[in-house]
N, C-alpha and C positions, 0 to 999 in steps of 0.2 A: 541457552536462550529458550525461552521456550515461543511453538509458533502457532499465528494464530489464521485464519480465512478472514480475508478484511473486503469488503463490496465498498467502494467508495463512487456516492455520485458528487458531481461538482456541478452545483447551478449559479452563475455568474449571475450580477445582480442587474436587472435590468436600465440600459444606462450608461454603463458601466465602457469607458473610453476604449476602444479595440487594442488602438495599441497600446493600453494597460495591460488589458485581457494576455495579449501576446510577452511583454514583456516577462509579466507572472508565469507564463506557461512557458518561457525558454526557463528563467529560475527553477519552474517546476522540476526539467529533465536533468538540470544541472544535480539539484540538492538530489533526487531519484538516483541517479549512479553513485553518492557519494556515500547511499543511506544502502546501497546495494555492497558495495569496497566495505561497507562495516561489517556486513551479514544482516543487513535488516530487512533486507527487501530479497526477497527466494525468489520470488515468478511473479511476472503482473501480466493480466490476460485483459482483453478489451471484448466483450460478445459484440460481436457480428451482427451491423446495425443499432449499436446501441451507445448510451454516453454513460457508461460508465466503466468502472474496474473493479477486476476481482484480483487478488493477489494473497498468497502467501507470505507473512510478514515475523520478523522475529524479534522479541525482547523478552525480559526477564520477567517482566507479567504487564496486565491489561494499563495499568495506569500510567507505567513506562511507555508503551507503545503506545499511546493516544498523546501524551502529555510531552515529552521526548523527541520521539521518532516522528506518528504522524503530525503531530503538533508543528514539528519542521518545516511543513511541505506550505510551500507559499502559498498551494490554493487552500490550503485547509480552512481557513475562515469562511468558503463559500461551501465547504464537502460535508456532506452528511454519510457517516463511518459504520456500518455495521460490523463489529467484531463478535466471532467467534472463537474459542479456544477450541487447541487441536490437541491430541494425543494419537500415539501409534496406535494402529490396527492389529492386531495379531498376523494377518493377511497381508499385508501392506508388501508389494513386492519389491519397493525400494529396500525396505528395512530386510528383507532373505539376500538380497544381491551387496549390500553394504558391510554382510558376514562375512560373505565370501573373499 
């Protein structure tokens, strides 16, 4: 699988019932755990003081990432995604440590 840097911004539509938002957020957490177990969600961060997420995700290609991986998130209809395909850097310290 290929790696992608993904920035997600979730905007809940105005007037959405708070109980519905909580239900969807709970489902989102469960789906994220499944995607992590399947190797699609590698890391996920939230910048301090911001309501956006930045993560490393894996998929065979960007189409699969958008349609089958991110598209399976319960909050996806409310999300805006910026996706950047990644490749290894020759000076990546993680690459060197995994070779030993």
